[in-house]
py3Dmol code that shows the C-alpha trace and the ligand (Angstrom):
import py3Dmol

protein = """\
ATOM      1  CA  MET A   1       0.000   0.000   0.000  1.00  0.00           C
ATOM      2  CA  LYS A   2       1.294   3.483  -0.893  1.00  0.00           C
ATOM      3  CA  LYS A   3       2.332   5.525   2.123  1.00  0.00           C
ATOM      4  CA  ILE A   4       0.218   8.664   2.716  1.00  0.00           C
ATOM      5  CA  GLY A   5       2.114  11.904   3.025  1.00  0.00           C
ATOM      6  CA  LEU A   6       3.761  14.677   1.080  1.00  0.00           C
ATOM      7  CA  ASP A   7       6.692  14.577  -1.295  1.00  0.00           C
ATOM      8  CA  VAL A   8       8.808  17.447  -0.009  1.00  0.00           C
ATOM      9  CA  ALA A   9      11.879  19.079  -1.519  1.00  0.00           C
ATOM     10  CA  VAL A  10      14.283  21.167   0.542  1.00  0.00           C
ATOM     11  CA  ILE A  11      16.374  23.548  -1.574  1.00  0.00           C
ATOM     12  CA  GLY A  12      19.379  24.550   0.523  1.00  0.00           C
ATOM     13  CA  ALA A  13      19.356  21.304   2.501  1.00  0.00           C
ATOM     14  CA  THR A  14      23.058  21.596   3.330  1.00  0.00           C
ATOM     15  CA  GLY A  15      22.722  25.125   4.712  1.00  0.00           C
ATOM     16  CA  ALA A  16      22.283  26.356   8.286  1.00  0.00           C
ATOM     17  CA  VAL A  17      18.477  26.624   8.003  1.00  0.00           C
ATOM     18  CA  GLY A  18      18.040  23.568   5.761  1.00  0.00           C
ATOM     19  CA  GLU A  19      19.633  21.286   8.323  1.00  0.00           C
ATOM     20  CA  VAL A  20      17.429  22.617  11.122  1.00  0.00           C
ATOM     21  CA  PHE A  21      14.379  22.306   8.870  1.00  0.00           C
ATOM     22  CA  MET A  22      14.978  18.567   8.605  1.00  0.00           C
ATOM     23  CA  ARG A  23      15.490  18.226  12.338  1.00  0.00           C
ATOM     24  CA  VAL A  24      12.292  20.137  13.122  1.00  0.00           C
ATOM     25  CA  ALA A  25      10.274  18.234  10.483  1.00  0.00           C
ATOM     26  CA  PHE A  26      11.394  14.947  12.009  1.00  0.00           C
ATOM     27  CA  GLU A  27      10.741  16.064  15.607  1.00  0.00           C
ATOM     28  CA  ARG A  28       7.230  17.271  14.732  1.00  0.00           C
ATOM     29  CA  ASN A  29       6.495  14.153  12.727  1.00  0.00           C
ATOM     30  CA  PHE A  30       5.596  16.264   9.714  1.00  0.00           C
ATOM     31  CA  PRO A  31       3.965  13.875   7.212  1.00  0.00           C
ATOM     32  CA  ILE A  32       6.768  13.490   4.686  1.00  0.00           C
ATOM     33  CA  ARG A  33       6.489  10.538   2.318  1.00  0.00           C
ATOM     34  CA  ASN A  34       9.586  11.318   0.263  1.00  0.00           C
ATOM     35  CA  LEU A  35      12.181  13.897   1.126  1.00  0.00           C
ATOM     36  CA  ARG A  36      14.407  15.299  -1.590  1.00  0.00           C
ATOM     37  CA  LEU A  37      17.451  17.108  -0.312  1.00  0.00           C
ATOM     38  CA  LEU A  38      18.664  19.632  -2.842  1.00  0.00           C
ATOM     39  CA  ALA A  39      21.569  22.053  -2.875  1.00  0.00           C
ATOM     40  CA  SER A  40      24.113  23.381  -5.364  1.00  0.00           C
ATOM     41  CA  SER A  41      26.107  21.041  -7.595  1.00  0.00           C
ATOM     42  CA  ARG A  42      28.961  21.340  -5.055  1.00  0.00           C
ATOM     43  CA  SER A  43      26.995  19.216  -2.574  1.00  0.00           C
ATOM     44  CA  ALA A  44      25.576  16.637  -4.981  1.00  0.00           C
ATOM     45  CA  GLY A  45      26.292  13.141  -3.645  1.00  0.00           C
ATOM     46  CA  LYS A  46      26.745  14.274  -0.032  1.00  0.00           C
ATOM     47  CA  GLN A  47      25.040  11.975   2.497  1.00  0.00           C
ATOM     48  CA  VAL A  48      22.733  13.550   5.084  1.00  0.00           C
ATOM     49  CA  LYS A  49      20.810  11.883   7.909  1.00  0.00           C
ATOM     50  CA  TYR A  50      17.052  12.300   8.259  1.00  0.00           C
ATOM     51  CA  GLY A  51      15.974  10.431  11.364  1.00  0.00           C
ATOM     52  CA  ASN A  52      17.380   6.944  10.819  1.00  0.00           C
ATOM     53  CA  GLU A  53      17.590   7.292   7.061  1.00  0.00           C
ATOM     54  CA  VAL A  54      20.648   8.427   5.135  1.00  0.00           C
ATOM     55  CA  LEU A  55      19.666  10.497   2.101  1.00  0.00           C
ATOM     56  CA  THR A  56      21.810  11.658  -0.788  1.00  0.00           C
ATOM     57  CA  VAL A  57      21.859  15.341  -1.678  1.00  0.00           C
ATOM     58  CA  LEU A  58      20.992  16.114  -5.295  1.00  0.00           C
ATOM     59  CA  GLU A  59      21.760  19.133  -7.420  1.00  0.00           C
ATOM     60  CA  THR A  60      18.706  21.429  -7.639  1.00  0.00           C
ATOM     61  CA  ASN A  61      17.197  21.014 -11.081  1.00  0.00           C
ATOM     62  CA  GLU A  62      13.854  20.276 -12.765  1.00  0.00           C
ATOM     63  CA  GLU A  63      14.373  16.545 -12.677  1.00  0.00           C
ATOM     64  CA  ALA A  64      15.056  16.564  -8.936  1.00  0.00           C
ATOM     65  CA  LEU A  65      11.919  18.636  -8.296  1.00  0.00           C
ATOM     66  CA  GLU A  66       9.569  16.786 -10.621  1.00  0.00           C
ATOM     67  CA  GLY A  67       6.371  15.605  -8.918  1.00  0.00           C
ATOM     68  CA  VAL A  68       6.927  17.244  -5.502  1.00  0.00           C
ATOM     69  CA  ASP A  69       3.934  18.464  -3.456  1.00  0.00           C
ATOM     70  CA  LEU A  70       5.756  21.105  -1.434  1.00  0.00           C
ATOM     71  CA  VAL A  71       9.051  22.968  -1.723  1.00  0.00           C
ATOM     72  CA  PHE A  72      10.915  24.626   1.108  1.00  0.00           C
ATOM     73  CA  CYS A  73      13.651  27.001  -0.042  1.00  0.00           C
ATOM     74  CA  SER A  74      16.488  28.517   1.980  1.00  0.00           C
ATOM     75  CA  ALA A  75      19.332  29.383  -0.380  1.00  0.00           C
ATOM     76  CA  SER A  76      19.775  32.817  -1.992  1.00  0.00           C
ATOM     77  CA  SER A  77      17.291  35.299  -3.474  1.00  0.00           C
ATOM     78  CA  GLU A  78      18.431  34.331  -6.960  1.00  0.00           C
ATOM     79  CA  VAL A  79      17.733  30.654  -6.249  1.00  0.00           C
ATOM     80  CA  SER A  80      14.340  31.496  -4.701  1.00  0.00           C
ATOM     81  CA  LYS A  81      13.351  33.531  -7.752  1.00  0.00           C
ATOM     82  CA  VAL A  82      14.215  30.761 -10.211  1.00  0.00           C
ATOM     83  CA  TRP A  83      12.454  27.948  -8.335  1.00  0.00           C
ATOM     84  CA  GLY A  84       9.624  30.185  -7.088  1.00  0.00           C
ATOM     85  CA  ALA A  85       8.669  30.937 -10.687  1.00  0.00           C
ATOM     86  CA  TRP A  86       8.983  27.235 -11.521  1.00  0.00           C
ATOM     87  CA  CYS A  87       6.690  26.269  -8.626  1.00  0.00           C
ATOM     88  CA  ARG A  88       4.107  28.908  -9.518  1.00  0.00           C
ATOM     89  CA  GLU A  89       3.889  27.697 -13.111  1.00  0.00           C
ATOM     90  CA  ARG A  90       3.156  24.206 -11.834  1.00  0.00           C
ATOM     91  CA  GLU A  91       0.907  25.284  -8.942  1.00  0.00           C
ATOM     92  CA  ILE A  92       3.207  23.804  -6.319  1.00  0.00           C
ATOM     93  CA  ILE A  93       3.491  25.627  -3.006  1.00  0.00           C
ATOM     94  CA  MET A  94       6.933  26.957  -2.140  1.00  0.00           C
ATOM     95  CA  ILE A  95       7.628  28.178   1.391  1.00  0.00           C
ATOM     96  CA  ASP A  96      10.490  30.607   1.038  1.00  0.00           C
ATOM     97  CA  ASP A  97      12.890  31.612   3.787  1.00  0.00           C
ATOM     98  CA  GLY A  98      14.475  34.437   1.778  1.00  0.00           C
ATOM     99  CA  SER A  99      13.527  38.056   1.247  1.00  0.00           C
ATOM    100  CA  ALA A 100      12.877  37.823  -2.517  1.00  0.00           C
ATOM    101  CA  PHE A 101       9.070  37.738  -2.324  1.00  0.00           C
ATOM    102  CA  ARG A 102       8.232  38.895   1.193  1.00  0.00           C
ATOM    103  CA  MET A 103       6.854  42.287   0.256  1.00  0.00           C
ATOM    104  CA  ASP A 104       4.983  41.149  -2.888  1.00  0.00           C
ATOM    105  CA  GLU A 105       1.274  41.872  -2.513  1.00  0.00           C
ATOM    106  CA  ASP A 106       0.216  38.383  -3.553  1.00  0.00           C
ATOM    107  CA  VAL A 107       2.667  36.655  -1.197  1.00  0.00           C
ATOM    108  CA  PRO A 108       1.479  35.934   2.335  1.00  0.00           C
ATOM    109  CA  LEU A 109       4.157  36.716   4.927  1.00  0.00           C
ATOM    110  CA  VAL A 110       3.139  34.523   7.788  1.00  0.00           C
ATOM    111  CA  ILE A 111       3.697  33.725  11.439  1.00  0.00           C
ATOM    112  CA  PRO A 112       0.937  31.137  11.979  1.00  0.00           C
ATOM    113  CA  GLU A 113       0.260  32.221  15.589  1.00  0.00           C
ATOM    114  CA  VAL A 114      -0.239  35.818  14.403  1.00  0.00           C
ATOM    115  CA  ASN A 115      -1.654  36.005  10.866  1.00  0.00           C
ATOM    116  CA  GLY A 116      -2.305  32.409   9.782  1.00  0.00           C
ATOM    117  CA  ASN A 117      -5.472  33.585   8.008  1.00  0.00           C
ATOM    118  CA  ASP A 118      -3.299  35.353   5.431  1.00  0.00           C
ATOM    119  CA  LEU A 119      -2.432  31.888   4.074  1.00  0.00           C
ATOM    120  CA  ASP A 120      -5.889  31.628   2.516  1.00  0.00           C
ATOM    121  CA  ALA A 121      -4.980  34.128  -0.230  1.00  0.00           C
ATOM    122  CA  HIS A 122      -1.755  32.631  -1.541  1.00  0.00           C
ATOM    123  CA  ASN A 123      -0.379  32.593  -5.067  1.00  0.00           C
ATOM    124  CA  TRP A 124       1.789  29.452  -4.557  1.00  0.00           C
ATOM    125  CA  ILE A 125       4.666  31.276  -2.869  1.00  0.00           C
ATOM    126  CA  ILE A 126       4.514  31.850   0.887  1.00  0.00           C
ATOM    127  CA  SER A 127       7.274  33.751   2.647  1.00  0.00           C
ATOM    128  CA  ILE A 128       8.465  33.426   6.188  1.00  0.00           C
ATOM    129  CA  PRO A 129       9.562  36.661   7.838  1.00  0.00           C
ATOM    130  CA  ASN A 130      13.113  37.642   8.614  1.00  0.00           C
ATOM    131  CA  CYS A 131      14.452  36.000  11.769  1.00  0.00           C
ATOM    132  CA  THR A 132      14.432  39.314  13.666  1.00  0.00           C
ATOM    133  CA  THR A 133      10.884  40.199  12.585  1.00  0.00           C
ATOM    134  CA  THR A 134       9.211  37.016  13.821  1.00  0.00           C
ATOM    135  CA  PRO A 135       9.945  37.244  17.573  1.00  0.00           C
ATOM    136  CA  LEU A 136       9.318  40.981  17.586  1.00  0.00           C
ATOM    137  CA  VAL A 137       5.939  40.673  15.874  1.00  0.00           C
ATOM    138  CA  MET A 138       4.856  37.857  18.190  1.00  0.00           C
ATOM    139  CA  ALA A 139       5.414  40.188  21.140  1.00  0.00           C
ATOM    140  CA  LEU A 140       3.794  43.174  19.413  1.00  0.00           C
ATOM    141  CA  ASN A 141       0.800  41.089  18.363  1.00  0.00           C
ATOM    142  CA  ALA A 142       0.192  40.138  21.994  1.00  0.00           C
ATOM    143  CA  MET A 143       0.671  43.676  23.276  1.00  0.00           C
ATOM    144  CA  GLN A 144      -1.636  45.301  20.745  1.00  0.00           C
ATOM    145  CA  GLN A 145      -4.523  43.355  22.318  1.00  0.00           C
ATOM    146  CA  VAL A 146      -4.085  45.747  25.283  1.00  0.00           C
ATOM    147  CA  SER A 147      -3.725  49.049  23.439  1.00  0.00           C
ATOM    148  CA  SER A 148      -2.944  50.019  19.871  1.00  0.00           C
ATOM    149  CA  ILE A 149       0.709  50.559  19.133  1.00  0.00           C
ATOM    150  CA  LYS A 150       1.840  54.073  18.217  1.00  0.00           C
ATOM    151  CA  ARG A 151       5.551  53.600  17.665  1.00  0.00           C
ATOM    152  CA  VAL A 152       8.251  50.917  17.845  1.00  0.00           C
ATOM    153  CA  THR A 153      12.015  51.198  18.062  1.00  0.00           C
ATOM    154  CA  ALA A 154      14.358  48.237  18.369  1.00  0.00           C
ATOM    155  CA  ALA A 155      18.011  47.279  18.571  1.00  0.00           C
ATOM    156  CA  THR A 156      19.032  43.730  17.681  1.00  0.00           C
ATOM    157  CA  TYR A 157      21.916  41.495  18.717  1.00  0.00           C
ATOM    158  CA  GLN A 158      22.051  38.919  15.939  1.00  0.00           C
ATOM    159  CA  ALA A 159      23.863  35.591  15.858  1.00  0.00           C
ATOM    160  CA  VAL A 160      26.192  34.728  12.996  1.00  0.00           C
ATOM    161  CA  SER A 161      24.112  31.669  12.027  1.00  0.00           C
ATOM    162  CA  GLY A 162      21.661  34.179  10.507  1.00  0.00           C
ATOM    163  CA  THR A 163      24.289  34.751   7.816  1.00  0.00           C
ATOM    164  CA  GLY A 164      24.666  31.040   7.107  1.00  0.00           C
ATOM    165  CA  ALA A 165      26.842  28.018   7.765  1.00  0.00           C
ATOM    166  CA  ALA A 166      30.020  29.674   6.451  1.00  0.00           C
ATOM    167  CA  ALA A 167      29.691  32.533   8.959  1.00  0.00           C
ATOM    168  CA  VAL A 168      29.284  30.055  11.835  1.00  0.00           C
ATOM    169  CA  GLN A 169      32.518  28.377  10.773  1.00  0.00           C
ATOM    170  CA  GLU A 170      34.247  31.751  10.393  1.00  0.00           C
ATOM    171  CA  LEU A 171      33.434  32.756  13.985  1.00  0.00           C
ATOM    172  CA  ILE A 172      34.569  29.348  15.295  1.00  0.00           C
ATOM    173  CA  ASP A 173      37.825  29.617  13.311  1.00  0.00           C
ATOM    174  CA  GLN A 174      38.488  33.205  14.429  1.00  0.00           C
ATOM    175  CA  ASN A 175      37.892  32.274  18.086  1.00  0.00           C
ATOM    176  CA  SER A 176      40.237  29.330  17.723  1.00  0.00           C
ATOM    177  CA  SER A 177      42.981  31.451  16.067  1.00  0.00           C
ATOM    178  CA  LEU A 178      42.677  34.141  18.728  1.00  0.00           C
ATOM    179  CA  SER A 179      42.856  31.633  21.575  1.00  0.00           C
ATOM    180  CA  GLN A 180      46.036  30.165  20.057  1.00  0.00           C
ATOM    181  CA  GLY A 181      47.546  33.619  19.600  1.00  0.00           C
ATOM    182  CA  SER A 182      47.683  33.229  15.805  1.00  0.00           C
ATOM    183  CA  ASP A 183      46.522  35.664  13.126  1.00  0.00           C
ATOM    184  CA  ILE A 184      42.978  35.276  11.856  1.00  0.00           C
ATOM    185  CA  SER A 185      42.394  34.623   8.143  1.00  0.00           C
ATOM    186  CA  THR A 186      40.969  37.434   6.033  1.00  0.00           C
ATOM    187  CA  PRO A 187      37.276  37.787   7.018  1.00  0.00           C
ATOM    188  CA  GLU A 188      34.863  36.649   4.326  1.00  0.00           C
ATOM    189  CA  ALA A 189      31.433  36.528   5.948  1.00  0.00           C
ATOM    190  CA  TYR A 190      31.678  40.117   7.256  1.00  0.00           C
ATOM    191  CA  PRO A 191      33.680  43.193   6.290  1.00  0.00           C
ATOM    192  CA  VAL A 192      35.785  42.875   9.456  1.00  0.00           C
ATOM    193  CA  GLN A 193      36.569  40.336  12.198  1.00  0.00           C
ATOM    194  CA  ILE A 194      33.436  39.263  14.125  1.00  0.00           C
ATOM    195  CA  ALA A 195      35.154  37.416  17.011  1.00  0.00           C
ATOM    196  CA  GLN A 196      35.460  39.723  20.044  1.00  0.00           C
ATOM    197  CA  ASN A 197      33.663  42.387  18.054  1.00  0.00           C
ATOM    198  CA  VAL A 198      30.203  43.891  17.397  1.00  0.00           C
ATOM    199  CA  LEU A 199      29.151  45.159  13.964  1.00  0.00           C
ATOM    200  CA  PRO A 200      26.264  47.654  13.590  1.00  0.00           C
ATOM    201  CA  HIS A 201      25.819  46.365  10.060  1.00  0.00           C
ATOM    202  CA  VAL A 202      23.517  43.510   8.991  1.00  0.00           C
ATOM    203  CA  ASP A 203      22.969  43.130   5.232  1.00  0.00           C
ATOM    204  CA  ASP A 204      23.830  45.901   2.763  1.00  0.00           C
ATOM    205  CA  PHE A 205      23.121  49.568   3.324  1.00  0.00           C
ATOM    206  CA  GLY A 206      19.769  50.663   1.895  1.00  0.00           C
ATOM    207  CA  GLU A 207      17.789  53.921   2.219  1.00  0.00           C
ATOM    208  CA  ASP A 208      18.567  56.903   4.460  1.00  0.00           C
ATOM    209  CA  GLY A 209      21.494  55.230   6.214  1.00  0.00           C
ATOM    210  CA  PHE A 210      19.444  52.215   7.295  1.00  0.00           C
ATOM    211  CA  THR A 211      20.592  48.726   6.339  1.00  0.00           C
ATOM    212  CA  LYS A 212      18.353  46.404   4.339  1.00  0.00           C
ATOM    213  CA  GLU A 213      17.919  44.259   7.458  1.00  0.00           C
ATOM    214  CA  GLU A 214      16.583  47.283   9.348  1.00  0.00           C
ATOM    215  CA  LEU A 215      14.216  48.128   6.498  1.00  0.00           C
ATOM    216  CA  LYS A 216      13.079  44.484   6.240  1.00  0.00           C
ATOM    217  CA  MET A 217      12.247  44.518   9.942  1.00  0.00           C
ATOM    218  CA  ARG A 218      10.172  47.674   9.557  1.00  0.00           C
ATOM    219  CA  ASN A 219       8.364  46.711   6.345  1.00  0.00           C
ATOM    220  CA  GLU A 220       7.673  43.121   7.352  1.00  0.00           C
ATOM    221  CA  THR A 221       6.363  44.139  10.782  1.00  0.00           C
ATOM    222  CA  ARG A 222       3.949  46.550   9.118  1.00  0.00           C
ATOM    223  CA  LYS A 223       2.800  43.926   6.613  1.00  0.00           C
ATOM    224  CA  ILE A 224       2.200  41.156   9.149  1.00  0.00           C
ATOM    225  CA  LEU A 225       0.363  43.442  11.566  1.00  0.00           C
ATOM    226  CA  HIS A 226      -1.552  45.042   8.639  1.00  0.00           C
ATOM    227  CA  ASP A 227      -0.485  48.429  10.016  1.00  0.00           C
ATOM    228  CA  TYR A 228       1.226  49.970   7.004  1.00  0.00           C
ATOM    229  CA  ASP A 229       2.027  53.362   8.590  1.00  0.00           C
ATOM    230  CA  LEU A 230       3.384  52.120  11.924  1.00  0.00           C
ATOM    231  CA  PRO A 231       6.254  54.448  12.943  1.00  0.00           C
ATOM    232  CA  PHE A 232       9.228  52.115  13.277  1.00  0.00           C
ATOM    233  CA  ALA A 233      13.015  52.360  13.457  1.00  0.00           C
ATOM    234  CA  ALA A 234      15.553  49.619  14.156  1.00  0.00           C
ATOM    235  CA  THR A 235      19.305  49.258  14.416  1.00  0.00           C
ATOM    236  CA  CYS A 236      20.468  45.734  13.577  1.00  0.00           C
ATOM    237  CA  VAL A 237      23.740  44.580  15.072  1.00  0.00           C
ATOM    238  CA  ARG A 238      25.758  41.420  14.495  1.00  0.00           C
ATOM    239  CA  VAL A 239      27.337  39.960  17.626  1.00  0.00           C
ATOM    240  CA  PRO A 240      29.778  37.060  18.092  1.00  0.00           C
ATOM    241  CA  VAL A 241      27.062  34.596  19.140  1.00  0.00           C
ATOM    242  CA  LEU A 242      26.507  31.360  17.194  1.00  0.00           C
ATOM    243  CA  TYR A 243      22.765  30.801  17.665  1.00  0.00           C
ATOM    244  CA  GLY A 244      19.892  32.981  18.929  1.00  0.00           C
ATOM    245  CA  HIS A 245      18.891  36.543  18.076  1.00  0.00           C
ATOM    246  CA  SER A 246      18.178  39.019  20.877  1.00  0.00           C
ATOM    247  CA  GLU A 247      16.360  42.345  20.692  1.00  0.00           C
ATOM    248  CA  VAL A 248      15.695  45.341  22.897  1.00  0.00           C
ATOM    249  CA  VAL A 249      12.322  46.770  21.910  1.00  0.00           C
ATOM    250  CA  HIS A 250      10.698  50.067  22.919  1.00  0.00           C
ATOM    251  CA  VAL A 251       6.958  50.332  22.297  1.00  0.00           C
ATOM    252  CA  GLU A 252       4.689  53.369  22.687  1.00  0.00           C
ATOM    253  CA  PHE A 253       0.962  52.792  23.045  1.00  0.00           C
ATOM    254  CA  ALA A 254      -2.026  54.989  22.165  1.00  0.00           C
ATOM    255  CA  SER A 255      -3.320  54.869  25.749  1.00  0.00           C
ATOM    256  CA  GLU A 256      -2.157  54.145  29.258  1.00  0.00           C
ATOM    257  CA  VAL A 257      -1.201  50.488  29.813  1.00  0.00           C
ATOM    258  CA  SER A 258      -0.365  48.402  32.845  1.00  0.00           C
ATOM    259  CA  LEU A 259       2.520  45.958  32.997  1.00  0.00           C
ATOM    260  CA  VAL A 260       0.143  43.352  34.402  1.00  0.00           C
ATOM    261  CA  ASP A 261      -2.199  43.636  31.402  1.00  0.00           C
ATOM    262  CA  LEU A 262       0.707  43.507  28.967  1.00  0.00           C
ATOM    263  CA  GLY A 263       2.206  40.544  30.824  1.00  0.00           C
ATOM    264  CA  ASN A 264      -1.119  38.712  30.722  1.00  0.00           C
ATOM    265  CA  ALA A 265      -1.427  39.345  26.988  1.00  0.00           C
ATOM    266  CA  LEU A 266       2.142  38.147  26.398  1.00  0.00           C
ATOM    267  CA  SER A 267       1.471  35.007  28.437  1.00  0.00           C
ATOM    268  CA  LEU A 268      -1.566  34.247  26.272  1.00  0.00           C
ATOM    269  CA  GLN A 269       0.394  34.493  23.021  1.00  0.00           C
ATOM    270  CA  ASP A 270       0.962  31.041  21.507  1.00  0.00           C
ATOM    271  CA  GLY A 271       4.637  30.304  20.997  1.00  0.00           C
ATOM    272  CA  LEU A 272       5.797  32.990  23.433  1.00  0.00           C
ATOM    273  CA  VAL A 273       7.048  32.562  26.987  1.00  0.00           C
ATOM    274  CA  PHE A 274       6.867  35.647  29.203  1.00  0.00           C
ATOM    275  CA  ASP A 275       8.755  35.995  32.471  1.00  0.00           C
ATOM    276  CA  ASP A 276       7.210  38.629  34.739  1.00  0.00           C
ATOM    277  CA  ASP A 277      10.097  38.583  37.230  1.00  0.00           C
ATOM    278  CA  GLN A 278      11.867  41.764  36.119  1.00  0.00           C
ATOM    279  CA  THR A 279      15.238  40.487  37.311  1.00  0.00           C
ATOM    280  CA  ASN A 280      15.098  37.289  35.257  1.00  0.00           C
ATOM    281  CA  TYR A 281      16.063  37.135  31.621  1.00  0.00           C
ATOM    282  CA  VAL A 282      16.664  34.535  28.947  1.00  0.00           C
ATOM    283  CA  THR A 283      19.928  34.592  27.008  1.00  0.00           C
ATOM    284  CA  PRO A 284      20.434  33.462  23.391  1.00  0.00           C
ATOM    285  CA  LEU A 285      22.382  30.464  24.667  1.00  0.00           C
ATOM    286  CA  GLU A 286      19.312  29.362  26.653  1.00  0.00           C
ATOM    287  CA  ALA A 287      16.922  30.081  23.775  1.00  0.00           C
ATOM    288  CA  ALA A 288      19.025  28.099  21.276  1.00  0.00           C
ATOM    289  CA  ASP A 289      17.313  24.883  20.179  1.00  0.00           C
ATOM    290  CA  CYS A 290      13.939  26.062  21.538  1.00  0.00           C
ATOM    291  CA  ASP A 291      10.915  26.827  19.397  1.00  0.00           C
ATOM    292  CA  ASP A 292       9.502  29.490  21.716  1.00  0.00           C
ATOM    293  CA  THR A 293      10.161  33.215  21.726  1.00  0.00           C
ATOM    294  CA  PHE A 294      11.120  34.493  25.178  1.00  0.00           C
ATOM    295  CA  VAL A 295      10.181  37.944  26.498  1.00  0.00           C
ATOM    296  CA  SER A 296      11.558  39.262  29.765  1.00  0.00           C
ATOM    297  CA  ARG A 297      12.631  42.495  31.483  1.00  0.00           C
ATOM    298  CA  LEU A 298       9.320  44.229  30.635  1.00  0.00           C
ATOM    299  CA  ARG A 299       9.302  47.658  32.282  1.00  0.00           C
ATOM    300  CA  PHE A 300       8.000  51.158  31.729  1.00  0.00           C
ATOM    301  CA  ASP A 301      10.031  53.465  29.525  1.00  0.00           C
ATOM    302  CA  PRO A 302       9.985  56.710  31.527  1.00  0.00           C
ATOM    303  CA  SER A 303      11.295  58.748  28.588  1.00  0.00           C
ATOM    304  CA  VAL A 304       7.900  58.689  26.798  1.00  0.00           C
ATOM    305  CA  ASP A 305       4.187  58.619  27.621  1.00  0.00           C
ATOM    306  CA  ASN A 306       2.620  55.150  27.631  1.00  0.00           C
ATOM    307  CA  GLY A 307       5.862  53.440  26.716  1.00  0.00           C
ATOM    308  CA  VAL A 308       7.483  50.146  27.689  1.00  0.00           C
ATOM    309  CA  VAL A 309      10.762  48.418  26.907  1.00  0.00           C
ATOM    310  CA  PHE A 310      11.553  44.700  26.935  1.00  0.00           C
ATOM    311  CA  TRP A 311      14.111  42.032  26.041  1.00  0.00           C
ATOM    312  CA  CYS A 312      13.175  39.398  23.496  1.00  0.00           C
ATOM    313  CA  VAL A 313      15.146  36.308  22.414  1.00  0.00           C
ATOM    314  CA  SER A 314      14.548  33.434  20.026  1.00  0.00           C
ATOM    315  CA  ASP A 315      16.433  30.792  18.078  1.00  0.00           C
ATOM    316  CA  ASN A 316      16.871  32.406  14.672  1.00  0.00           C
ATOM    317  CA  LEU A 317      17.171  29.074  12.857  1.00  0.00           C
ATOM    318  CA  ARG A 318      14.098  27.560  14.554  1.00  0.00           C
ATOM    319  CA  LYS A 319      11.226  30.015  15.140  1.00  0.00           C
ATOM    320  CA  GLY A 320      13.113  32.554  13.034  1.00  0.00           C
ATOM    321  CA  ALA A 321      13.127  30.172  10.063  1.00  0.00           C
ATOM    322  CA  ALA A 322      12.681  26.367  10.061  1.00  0.00           C
ATOM    323  CA  THR A 323      10.029  25.948  12.770  1.00  0.00           C
ATOM    324  CA  ASN A 324       7.957  28.785  11.357  1.00  0.00           C
ATOM    325  CA  ALA A 325       8.167  27.162   7.917  1.00  0.00           C
ATOM    326  CA  ILE A 326       6.993  23.780   9.214  1.00  0.00           C
ATOM    327  CA  GLN A 327       4.191  25.451  11.183  1.00  0.00           C
ATOM    328  CA  ILE A 328       3.080  27.164   7.969  1.00  0.00           C
ATOM    329  CA  ALA A 329       3.033  23.797   6.200  1.00  0.00           C
ATOM    330  CA  GLU A 330       1.069  22.267   9.092  1.00  0.00           C
ATOM    331  CA  SER A 331      -1.378  25.146   8.898  1.00  0.00           C
ATOM    332  CA  LEU A 332      -1.746  24.632   5.122  1.00  0.00           C
ATOM    333  CA  LEU A 333      -2.686  21.018   5.804  1.00  0.00           C
ATOM    334  CA  GLN A 334      -5.167  21.999   8.541  1.00  0.00           C
ATOM    335  CA  ARG A 335      -6.784  24.563   6.255  1.00  0.00           C
ATOM    336  CA  GLY A 336      -7.069  22.048   3.412  1.00  0.00           C
ATOM    337  CA  ILE A 337      -4.864  24.240   1.170  1.00  0.00           C
ATOM    338  CA  LEU A 338      -2.422  21.354   0.945  1.00  0.00           C
ATOM    339  CA  SER A 339      -3.436  17.691   1.111  1.00  0.00           C
ATOM    340  CA  GLU A 340      -1.596  14.478   1.666  1.00  0.00           C
ATOM    341  CA  SER A 341      -2.077  11.901  -1.039  1.00  0.00           C
TER     342      SER A 341
END
"""
ligand_1 = """\
27
LIG
P 25.766 24.224 -1.022
O 26.052 23.725 0.366
O 25.862 23.168 -2.045
O 26.506 25.484 -1.364
P 23.736 28.881 4.087
O 22.569 29.831 4.230
O 24.042 28.141 5.330
O 24.907 29.588 3.485
O 23.266 27.771 3.035
C 22.882 28.074 1.717
C 22.274 26.848 1.077
O 21.906 27.199 -0.268
C 23.226 25.665 0.970
O 22.514 24.466 1.128
C 23.735 25.801 -0.459
O 24.194 24.595 -1.019
C 22.453 26.218 -1.143
N 22.720 26.778 -2.473
C 23.665 27.667 -2.823
N 23.610 27.907 -4.162
C 22.611 27.143 -4.645
C 22.058 26.924 -5.935
N 22.517 27.569 -7.009
N 21.039 26.058 -6.061
C 20.547 25.397 -4.987
N 21.024 25.565 -3.725
C 22.045 26.419 -3.555
"""
view = py3Dmol.view(width=600, height=400)
view.addModel(protein, "pdb")
view.setStyle({"model": 0}, {"cartoon": {"style": "trace"}})
view.addModel(ligand_1, "xyz")
view.setStyle({"model": 1}, {"stick": {}})
view.zoomTo()
view.show()
């Protein structure tokens, strides 16, 4: 008898997010019948474990994708554009981790616990938000149940795994060289050394002195919350942390709020863990390998009316990417948009 499930392709299976995607899919028992692990030609033939199975990575091409029910893509924008167009022509859903389609009007940009209903109007490509946007919006979504949000400012502390597997290796290598007292190799993942350093520079520079990462955070937050004029400014910073993005977020509300009400709303948000002990906090090391977003250190911001500030942490490869993607796929199944055969 033919096994029921989905034939799933992962483009970018050898990358930082691709590997976590497979782990999360296996942990959540996502109904995969056949899994095709795809990457560039450089990785073709590589063996990768999925649960107890050992699968061979294939080069991404039409033959390797033929007949799939669902594609997950985490490679580059160029790769997403090529295979996104291919999927659309064939009416195959592609869940894309990159920024290529996120702001397109006909592309849902989804955090299932926040705006899962946006999945109903898809045009075969569904984007997951940037790994800094997702935890922030989960917190904002909870808080806006208490009072509407007037303004948001944020500073991020982003792990190198957000750049990809090569950046993780570069930080490990730089740390190792420094501890042995030897010179570090010429940096490739970032313009300068990241070990023992902090770079206020994530992605290329865009408009008005903001980086593209900062603009993504603003534009994606507005799109997911359906609040297209929300005043928003962020500074995105890369720190020498392997896994887990952290953020300091200031929020101004339209009316007076209480910390208790905000805390209650945060505690009710699916996928978010709120700690109301103001002296406790969760670090990226503790958040790594968890699917939840953690909010702590919620307090009033005395520099503005009706303002608060808090600390927010999540695993950028899990809720920031792979877990969110699997949850979208699960939601597509629940909504009957995707069916197992
Ligand atoms: P490969 O390992 O063969 O280079 P990361 O974000 O960690 O840098 O990973 C990027 C992922 O995208 C890797 O799996 C990488 O495969 C994959 N990739 C890079 N170029 C292509 C391409 N042209 N087609 C398909 N996958 C690609």
